[in-house]
C-alpha positions in Angstrom: -39.2 -38.4 -96.7 -38.7 -34.7 -97.5 -39.1 -32.3 -94.6 -42.0 -29.9 -94.6 -40.3 -26.4 -94.6 -43.3 -24.6 -93.0 -43.5 -27.2 -90.3 -39.8 -26.8 -89.6 -40.2 -23.1 -89.4 -43.1 -23.5 -86.9 -41.0 -25.8 -84.8 -38.2 -23.2 -84.6 -40.7 -20.5 -83.7 -42.1 -22.7 -80.9 -38.5 -23.3 -79.6 -37.8 -19.6 -79.5 -41.1 -18.9 -77.6 -40.2 -21.6 -75.0 -36.8 -19.8 -74.5 -38.5 -16.5 -73.9 -37.0 -15.1 -77.1 -40.1 -14.7 -79.3 -40.4 -11.3 -80.9 -43.5 -9.5 -82.0 -44.2 -6.1 -83.4 -46.4 -3.8 -81.3 -48.6 -1.3 -83.0 -48.3 2.3 -81.9 -51.5 4.3 -82.2 -49.9 7.7 -82.5 -46.6 9.5 -81.9 -46.1 13.0 -80.8 -42.3 13.6 -80.6 -41.1 11.4 -77.8 -44.7 10.6 -76.6 -46.4 7.6 -78.0 -49.8 6.0 -77.5 -49.7 2.2 -77.0 -52.6 0.1 -75.8 -54.5 3.2 -74.8 -51.7 4.7 -72.7 -49.3 7.5 -73.3 -45.7 6.5 -72.9 -42.4 8.4 -73.1 -40.2 6.5 -75.6 -36.6 5.8 -74.9 -35.8 3.2 -77.5 -36.1 4.9 -80.9 -33.2 5.9 -83.2 -34.6 9.4 -83.8 -31.5 10.9 -82.1 -32.0 14.5 -83.2 -35.8 14.5 -82.9 -36.2 15.2 -86.6 -38.7 12.5 -87.6 -41.7 14.8 -87.0 -39.9 18.2 -87.6 -42.4 20.5 -89.4 -39.8 21.6 -91.9 -39.0 18.1 -92.9 -42.7 17.1 -93.1 -43.4 20.2 -95.3 -40.5 19.2 -97.6 -42.0 15.8 -98.0 -45.5 17.1 -98.6 -44.3 19.7 -101.1 -42.3 17.2 -103.1 -45.1 14.6 -103.0 -47.5 17.2 -104.4 -45.1 17.8 -107.3 -43.6 14.3 -107.9 -46.3 11.9 -106.6 -45.6 9.0 -104.3 -43.4 6.4 -105.9 -40.3 6.8 -108.0 -41.8 4.2 -110.4 -38.5 2.5 -111.3 -34.9 1.7 -110.4 -32.4 4.6 -110.6 -30.9 3.4 -113.8 -34.3 3.1 -115.6 -36.2 6.3 -114.9 -36.3 6.5 -111.1 -33.5 8.9 -110.5 -34.9 12.4 -110.0 -33.6 15.8 -109.2 -34.4 15.2 -105.5 -32.1 12.2 -105.4 -29.2 14.0 -107.0 -29.6 17.0 -104.7 -29.5 14.7 -101.6 -26.4 12.8 -102.8 -24.6 16.2 -103.3 -25.6 17.4 -99.8 -24.3 14.1 -98.2 -21.0 14.4 -100.1 -20.5 18.0 -98.9 -21.4 17.1 -95.3 -19.0 14.1 -95.1 -16.2 15.3 -97.3 -16.6 12.6 -100.0 -16.4 12.8 -103.7 -19.5 10.9 -104.7 -22.6 9.1 -103.2 -25.0 6.4 -104.2 -28.5 6.1 -102.6 -29.9 2.8 -101.5 -33.4 2.0 -100.2 -32.0 0.8 -96.8 -28.8 0.4 -94.9 -29.1 -3.4 -95.2 -29.3 -3.1 -99.0 -26.3 -0.7 -99.0 -24.1 -3.1 -97.1 -25.1 -6.0 -99.2 -24.5 -4.0 -102.3 -21.0 -3.0 -101.3 -19.9 -6.5 -100.3 -21.4 -8.1 -103.4 -19.7 -5.6 -105.7 -16.3 -5.7 -104.0 -15.9 -9.3 -102.8 -16.2 -12.8 -104.2 -15.1 -16.3 -103.1 -11.5 -15.3 -103.5 -11.8 -12.4 -101.1 -11.8 -12.1 -97.3 -13.9 -9.9 -95.1 -12.6 -9.1 -91.6 -15.2 -7.9 -89.2 -15.8 -6.9 -85.6 -17.8 -9.7 -83.8 -20.4 -7.1 -82.7 -21.0 -5.6 -86.2 -24.5 -5.1 -87.3 -26.1 -8.2 -88.8 -26.3 -6.6 -92.2 -22.5 -6.4 -92.4 -22.0 -10.0 -91.3 -24.6 -11.3 -93.7 -23.2 -9.2 -96.5 -19.9 -11.0 -96.3 -21.5 -14.4 -96.2 -23.8 -13.7 -99.1 -20.9 -12.4 -101.2 -19.3 -15.8 -100.7 -16.2 -14.2 -99.1 -14.2 -15.8 -96.3 -15.6 -14.1 -93.1 -13.1 -13.6 -90.3 -14.3 -12.0 -87.1 -12.1 -10.4 -84.4 -12.9 -9.6 -80.7 -14.9 -6.4 -80.2 -12.9 -3.2 -80.8 -9.6 -5.1 -80.8 -7.4 -3.6 -83.5 -4.7 -6.2 -82.8 -7.2 -8.9 -83.3 -8.2 -7.4 -86.6 -4.5 -7.4 -87.6 -4.2 -11.1 -86.8 -7.2 -11.9 -88.9 -5.9 -9.8 -91.8 -2.5 -11.6 -91.5 -4.3 -15.0 -91.6 -6.0 -14.0 -94.8 -2.7 -14.2 -96.6 -2.7 -12.6 -100.0 -6.5 -12.6 -100.3 -8.1 -9.3 -101.3 -9.5 -8.0 -98.1 -12.3 -5.7 -96.9 -12.2 -4.7 -93.2 -15.7 -3.7 -92.2 -16.8 -2.1 -88.9 -19.6 -0.2 -87.4 -18.6 3.3 -86.5 -21.0 3.4 -83.5 -22.1 -0.1 -82.4 -25.9 -0.3 -82.4 -26.4 -2.4 -79.3 -23.4 -1.1 -77.2 -23.2 2.5 -78.2 -19.4 2.6 -78.2 -17.2 3.8 -81.0 -14.8 1.7 -83.1 -11.0 2.4 -82.9 -11.2 3.9 -86.4 -7.8 5.5 -86.5 -6.1 2.3 -85.5 -8.2 0.3 -88.1 -7.4 2.9 -90.8 -3.7 2.6 -90.1 -3.9 -1.2 -90.2 -5.6 -1.2 -93.5 -3.0 1.2 -95.0 -0.3 -1.0 -93.7 -1.9 -4.3 -94.9 -3.3 -2.9 -98.2 -6.8 -3.7 -97.2 -9.9 -1.6 -97.8 -11.7 -0.1 -94.8 -15.5 0.2 -94.8 -17.3 2.0 -91.9 -21.1 1.7 -91.3 -21.9 5.0 -89.6 -25.6 4.5 -89.2 -25.6 5.6 -85.6 -22.8 8.2 -85.8 -24.1 10.5 -88.5 -25.8 13.5 -87.1 -24.6 12.8 -83.5 -20.8 12.8 -83.5 -18.0 14.8 -85.2 -17.8 18.4 -86.4 -21.2 19.5 -87.7 -22.5 16.0 -86.9 -20.6 14.5 -89.9 -20.2 11.3 -87.9 -17.7 9.0 -86.2 -15.3 9.0 -89.2 -15.2 12.8 -89.1 -14.8 12.7 -85.3 -11.7 10.6 -85.9 -10.5 13.1 -88.5 -10.2 10.4 -91.2 -10.4 11.6 -94.9 -11.7 9.6 -97.8 -8.3 8.0 -98.5 -8.3 6.5 -95.0 -11.9 5.3 -95.1 -12.6 4.5 -98.8 -16.1 3.2 -98.1 -18.5 5.0 -95.9 -22.1 3.9 -95.4 -24.7 6.2 -93.7 -28.4 5.8 -93.1 -31.1 8.3 -93.4 -33.5 6.6 -90.9 -31.8 7.3 -87.6 -30.6 10.8 -86.7 -32.1 12.2 -89.9 -35.5 10.8 -89.1 -36.3 9.7 -92.7 -35.6 6.4 -94.6 -32.9 5.0 -96.9 -29.1 5.0 -97.0 -26.1 6.0 -99.0 -22.6 4.8 -99.7 -20.0 7.5 -100.1 -16.5 7.5 -101.4 -14.5 8.1 -104.5 -16.0 8.6 -107.9 -14.4 5.3 -108.9 -16.1 3.5 -106.0 -19.5 4.9 -106.9 -19.1 4.2 -110.6 -18.2 0.6 -109.7 -21.2 0.2 -107.4 -23.5 1.7 -110.1 -22.4 -1.2 -112.4 -22.1 -4.1 -110.0 -24.1 -3.5 -106.8 -27.2 -5.6 -107.7 -29.1 -4.1 -104.7 -28.9 -0.7 -106.4 -29.3 -1.8 -110.0 -32.5 -3.9 -109.5 -34.3 -2.0 -106.7 -36.9 0.7 -107.1 -35.5 4.0 -106.1 -36.5 5.8 -103.0 -39.6 8.0 -103.5 -38.4 11.4 -104.6 -40.5 13.0 -101.8 -38.5 11.0 -99.2 -35.3 12.2 -100.8 -36.5 15.8 -100.6 -37.3 15.2 -96.9 -33.9 13.7 -96.2 -32.2 16.7 -98.0 -34.1 19.0 -95.6 -33.0 16.8 -92.7 -29.4 16.9 -93.7 -29.4 20.7 -93.8 -30.9 20.9 -90.3 -28.7 18.2 -88.8 -25.6 19.8 -90.3 -26.3 23.3 -89.2 -28.2 23.0 -85.9 -25.4 22.9 -83.3 -27.8 23.8 -80.5 -29.9 20.7 -81.1 -26.8 18.5 -81.1 -25.4 20.3 -78.0 -28.8 19.6 -76.2 -28.5 15.9 -77.1 -25.0 15.7 -75.7 -26.1 17.5 -72.5 -28.8 15.0 -72.0 -26.4 12.1 -72.6 -24.1 13.6 -69.9 -27.0 14.1 -67.5 -28.2 10.5 -68.0 -24.8 9.0 -67.5 -24.0 11.1 -64.5 -27.3 10.2 -62.8 -27.0 6.6 -63.7 -23.5 6.3 -62.3 -24.5 8.0 -59.1 -27.3 5.4 -58.8 -24.8 2.6 -59.5 -26.6 1.4 -62.6 -24.4 -0.8 -64.8 -23.6 1.4 -67.8 -21.7 0.5 -70.9 -18.8 2.6 -72.1 -20.6 4.9 -74.5 -20.6 8.6 -75.4 -23.2 8.2 -78.1 -27.0 8.5 -77.8 -27.2 4.7 -77.2 -26.8 3.9 -73.5 -27.4 0.2 -72.9 -27.9 -1.2 -69.4 -26.8 -4.8 -69.5 -29.0 -7.1 -67.3 -27.7 -10.5 -68.5 -30.7 -12.8 -68.0 -33.4 -12.6 -70.6 -36.3 -13.0 -68.2 -34.9 -10.2 -66.0 -34.5 -7.9 -69.0 -38.1 -8.5 -70.0 -39.3 -7.9 -66.4 -37.4 -4.6 -66.3 -38.9 -3.5 -69.6 -42.4 -4.3 -68.5 -41.9 -2.5 -65.2 -40.7 0.6 -66.9 -43.7 0.5 -69.2 -46.0 0.3 -66.2 -44.4 3.4 -65.0 -44.8 5.2 -68.3 -41.7 4.5 -70.3 -41.2 2.4 -73.5 -37.7 0.9 -73.3 -37.4 -2.3 -75.3 -35.6 -5.3 -73.9 -33.0 -6.5 -76.3 -32.4 -10.3 -76.2 -30.4 -13.0 -78.0 -29.8 -13.5 -80.8 -29.7 -9.8 -81.4 -27.0 -9.6 -78.6 -24.8 -12.4 -77.4 -26.2 -15.0 -75.0 -26.1 -13.8 -71.4 -26.1 -10.1 -72.3 -29.8 -9.2 -72.6 -30.2 -5.5 -71.9 -32.3 -2.4 -71.8 -31.2 -0.4 -74.8 -31.9 3.2 -73.7 -31.6 5.7 -76.5 -31.8 9.4 -76.0 -33.1 12.1 -78.4 -32.8 15.8 -78.7 -36.6 15.8 -78.4 -36.3 14.7 -74.7 -36.1 17.2 -71.9 -34.1 17.2 -68.8 -37.3 16.4 -66.9 -37.7 13.3 -69.1 -34.2 12.1 -68.2 -34.8 12.6 -64.5 -38.1 10.8 -64.6 -36.5 7.9 -66.4 -33.7 7.7 -63.9 -36.3 7.6 -61.1 -38.1 4.8 -62.8 -34.8 2.9 -63.4 -34.0 3.3 -59.7 -37.3 1.6 -58.8 -36.9 -1.1 -61.4 -33.4 -2.1 -60.3 -34.1 -1.9 -56.6 -37.4 -3.7 -56.6 -37.8 -5.8 -59.7 -34.2 -7.1 -60.2 -32.4 -6.3 -56.9 -29.8 -9.0 -57.3 -28.2 -7.4 -60.4 -24.6 -6.4 -59.6 -24.2 -2.7 -59.7 -21.3 -0.5 -60.9 -19.4 1.4 -58.2 -20.2 5.2 -58.6 -17.9 6.6 -61.3 -17.0 3.2 -62.7 -18.1 2.2 -66.2 -19.1 -1.4 -67.0 -17.6 -2.6 -70.2 -19.6 -4.0 -73.1 -19.8 -7.8 -73.6 -17.3 -9.4 -76.0 
């Protein structure tokens, strides 16, 4: 007898609930910078990706409103039909100038961008070599493209070399996050670029969490590594993290973008971003690129948090980005820590498997330029209480010692 698919799905949901891994969306009533209203209480949020505090910047809101008044809400069609507007072209040009790339192609999300690149470049004859801790969109992209997926230990350039060698003469794409979304650490991009040059592979970097935060003028982790377009032929950036908007872009040579325009089905057959959102993202690019004081404030907050956390002996990962995870290990303990922080006025989501490897549940603390030094100090005090009272048995780092991320 044929299995009932919906019943099978319900069984899997029940299994996840029994394991304490069930995920549900919570509805925020209102947001005011880093303050949110949830279930009738005001909380300070330390888990968003709004690293530069631009999501509610009045200049960006006004750019969106002005463009919406002129262009309406939707783009009405895919880019190649009649959905590509002046606002989209302006944004693509600004992203190219910022990152030092020849051409750019907009996608409606980072997930679609990664899928589009893999599907256009790879097939069943190709290999995709990836870091084990890459974002799910990169891993799924290789699988859906039909390529041979080969994974190497986290941030292990020698492991990547072994996997490339094992691919033989297969055409190969080596794909890595620039900044890893759950660990906050940066990939060894210079080593990976040299490896790809030596092995005639193509390097792709997903810099969703690096753009706006790292590198000269915030141009990202690739710029921080001083790698030009020839060394990183495929660069993906998102507009919904440090830029506070929505969407993504793939940047590289004109030949790359021409090819994606023809063969990336996620671009060809998807309705274009609303032009008003593109106008807002353009305003955000200009602010993120030029506002060094905002970026400096963010990095000062990162340093303050790390110094305070290490003085308290909290188990920090090795991260210089706005992502500062505290690995708890046990899922139930991570949930208890998150709930305790919420009771003390802070929203810090517990990240559990399968988002992270088994045994590495964590508090994913993220910092924003919209936070103040007082916000950081209050969070550190709440974390001190949480780790001393709620989960006192958790091994602590020695002061000044960093705890490495899980492999």
